[in-house]
C-alpha positions as CSV (number, residue, x, y, z in Angstrom):
1,M,82.8,-132.5,-94.3
2,R,81.5,-129.0,-94.9
3,V,77.7,-129.0,-95.1
4,F,75.5,-126.0,-96.1
5,V,72.0,-126.4,-94.6
6,A,69.4,-124.3,-96.6
7,G,66.4,-123.9,-94.3
8,A,68.3,-124.4,-91.1
9,T,65.6,-122.9,-88.9
10,G,62.8,-125.0,-90.3
11,V,61.3,-128.0,-88.5
12,I,63.8,-130.4,-90.0
13,G,66.7,-128.0,-90.3
14,V,66.8,-127.4,-86.6
15,R,67.2,-131.1,-86.1
16,I,69.8,-131.7,-88.9
17,V,72.2,-129.0,-87.9
18,P,73.0,-130.4,-84.4
19,M,73.3,-133.9,-85.8
20,L,75.9,-132.8,-88.4
21,V,77.8,-130.7,-85.8
22,A,77.8,-133.7,-83.4
23,E,79.3,-135.9,-86.2
24,G,82.2,-133.4,-86.5
25,D,81.0,-131.6,-89.7
26,V,81.5,-127.9,-90.3
27,V,78.0,-126.5,-90.9
28,A,76.7,-123.3,-92.3
29,G,73.0,-122.6,-91.9
30,L,71.0,-120.5,-94.3
31,T,68.2,-118.4,-92.7
32,R,66.3,-115.3,-93.8
33,S,66.1,-113.7,-90.4
34,Q,67.2,-115.9,-87.5
35,P,71.0,-116.0,-87.2
36,D,70.9,-116.4,-83.5
37,V,68.9,-119.6,-83.8
38,V,71.4,-121.0,-86.3
39,A,74.4,-120.0,-84.1
40,S,72.7,-121.7,-81.1
41,L,72.5,-124.9,-83.0
42,G,76.3,-124.8,-83.6
43,A,76.4,-123.6,-87.2
44,E,77.8,-120.6,-88.9
45,P,74.8,-118.4,-89.7
46,V,74.3,-117.3,-93.3
47,V,71.6,-114.6,-93.6
48,C,70.3,-114.6,-97.2
49,D,67.0,-115.2,-99.0
50,A,66.9,-118.2,-101.2
51,Y,65.4,-116.0,-103.9
52,D,68.5,-113.8,-103.9
53,A,70.4,-115.9,-106.5
54,A,73.6,-113.7,-106.5
55,G,73.7,-113.5,-102.7
56,L,73.2,-117.2,-102.3
57,K,75.9,-118.0,-104.9
58,D,78.4,-115.6,-103.0
59,A,77.5,-117.2,-99.6
60,M,77.9,-120.7,-101.0
61,R,81.2,-119.9,-102.7
62,A,82.5,-118.4,-99.5
63,F,81.6,-121.4,-97.5
64,A,82.7,-124.0,-100.1
65,P,80.4,-126.9,-99.0
66,D,80.9,-130.6,-99.9
67,F,77.1,-131.1,-99.4
68,V,74.1,-128.9,-99.5
69,M,71.1,-130.0,-97.5
70,H,68.0,-128.6,-99.2
71,E,65.3,-128.1,-96.5
72,L,63.7,-125.0,-98.1
73,T,59.9,-124.7,-97.8
74,D,57.5,-121.8,-97.3
75,L,54.8,-123.5,-95.4
76,P,52.6,-121.9,-92.7
77,D,52.8,-122.6,-89.0
78,H,49.1,-123.5,-89.0
79,L,47.5,-126.1,-91.2
80,E,44.5,-123.9,-91.7
81,E,46.6,-121.5,-93.7
82,L,48.0,-124.1,-96.1
83,D,45.7,-123.5,-99.1
84,E,46.6,-119.8,-98.9
85,K,50.4,-120.5,-98.7
86,L,50.7,-123.2,-101.3
87,P,51.6,-120.8,-104.2
88,E,54.4,-119.4,-102.0
89,N,55.7,-122.9,-101.2
90,R,55.6,-123.9,-104.8
91,R,57.6,-120.8,-105.7
92,M,60.2,-121.7,-103.0
93,R,60.3,-125.3,-104.3
94,L,61.0,-124.1,-107.9
95,D,62.9,-120.8,-107.6
96,G,64.7,-121.7,-104.4
97,T,65.7,-125.1,-105.8
98,R,66.9,-123.5,-109.0
99,N,69.0,-121.0,-107.1
100,L,70.5,-123.7,-104.8
101,V,71.4,-125.8,-107.7
102,A,73.0,-122.9,-109.5
103,A,74.9,-121.8,-106.4
104,S,76.0,-125.3,-105.4
105,D,79.0,-125.3,-107.7
106,G,79.4,-129.1,-107.8
107,A,78.5,-129.8,-104.1
108,C,76.1,-132.7,-103.8
109,I,72.6,-131.6,-103.0
110,V,70.4,-133.7,-100.7
111,M,66.8,-132.5,-101.0
112,Q,63.8,-132.9,-98.8
113,S,60.7,-133.8,-100.8
114,V,57.4,-135.5,-100.4
115,A,56.2,-139.0,-100.9
116,F,52.7,-137.9,-102.1
117,P,51.5,-135.9,-105.1
118,A,52.3,-132.3,-104.4
119,G,53.9,-130.8,-107.5
120,A,57.5,-131.4,-106.3
121,E,58.5,-133.3,-109.5
122,Q,60.1,-130.4,-111.3
123,A,62.2,-129.4,-108.3
124,E,63.2,-133.0,-107.7
125,Q,64.3,-133.3,-111.3
126,M,66.5,-130.2,-111.0
127,V,68.3,-131.9,-108.1
128,L,68.6,-135.3,-109.7
129,D,69.9,-133.7,-113.0
130,A,72.6,-132.0,-110.9
131,G,73.7,-135.4,-109.4
132,G,71.9,-134.9,-106.1
133,V,69.8,-137.1,-103.9
134,V,66.0,-136.7,-103.2
135,V,64.6,-137.9,-99.9
136,R,60.8,-138.2,-100.1
137,L,59.0,-137.9,-96.8
138,G,55.5,-138.5,-95.7
139,Y,53.3,-136.0,-93.9
140,L,55.5,-135.0,-91.0
141,Y,54.3,-135.4,-87.4
142,G,55.8,-134.8,-84.0
143,P,57.0,-131.7,-82.2
144,G,56.9,-128.5,-84.2
145,T,54.7,-130.0,-87.0
146,W,51.0,-129.7,-87.8
147,Y,50.3,-133.1,-86.3
148,A,51.4,-134.0,-82.8
149,K,50.9,-137.8,-83.1
150,A,51.0,-140.3,-85.9
151,P,47.2,-141.0,-85.9
152,D,46.6,-137.3,-86.5
153,A,48.7,-137.2,-89.7
154,P,47.4,-138.4,-93.1
155,E,49.3,-141.3,-94.7
156,P,52.0,-141.7,-95.8
157,R,53.6,-140.2,-92.7
158,T,57.0,-139.7,-91.2
159,H,58.0,-138.7,-87.7
160,V,60.0,-135.5,-87.9
161,D,63.0,-137.0,-86.0
162,V,63.1,-140.0,-88.4
163,A,63.0,-137.5,-91.3
164,A,65.9,-135.5,-90.0
165,R,68.1,-138.7,-89.4
166,A,67.2,-139.9,-93.0
167,M,68.3,-136.5,-94.4
168,V,71.7,-136.7,-92.8
169,D,72.1,-140.4,-93.7
170,A,71.2,-139.6,-97.4
171,I,74.6,-137.8,-97.7
172,Y,75.9,-141.3,-98.3
173,A,73.2,-142.4,-100.9
174,P,74.3,-142.9,-104.5
175,A,74.2,-139.9,-106.8
176,R,70.9,-139.3,-108.6
177,S,68.9,-141.5,-106.2
178,V,65.5,-141.2,-104.7
179,V,64.9,-142.5,-101.2
180,E,61.4,-142.7,-99.6
181,I,61.1,-142.6,-95.9
182,V,57.6,-143.3,-94.4
183,D,56.5,-144.9,-91.2
184,D,55.9,-148.3,-92.8
185,G,59.5,-148.6,-94.0
186,A,62.0,-147.2,-96.5
187,S,62.7,-148.0,-100.1
188,A,65.3,-146.8,-102.6
């Protein structure tokens, strides 16, 4: 399969790309500024901003993916900065999602979302209306996240490695489905 990973250098993206490559998929990884990281993961780097609708459409058309993994967020590295960055993350969720859906040209979109109220409903609906799959995750914990261990993270929570595996597995979920992955189990 040909898989376009939007957000390839994020905390989940850097885990997804090697999984897909190991499974024999041809992968392109979207990044704003880290093509060397994407290449080191085994993917074809695509340097483009998700807000650049025309550039994103051109990049996606050139790669011709079967699936688009939507891992786009604009969250800070430090939890203390979250309140300040929420408007930027909301913009990425809405405008970035809108641009991905428009650029996908029929490729199935698998979107990372959240299993707690966070204003993601509008972005989720765009993906579902396009026939995609939404994977709702809890607060992420583990290496590279705000929370090192499960007890540190609020509930619901999901280990980052479990989240990455769930995103890859969601390629096989039925169209227009929502899957929730949290530590206490999964439901569809």
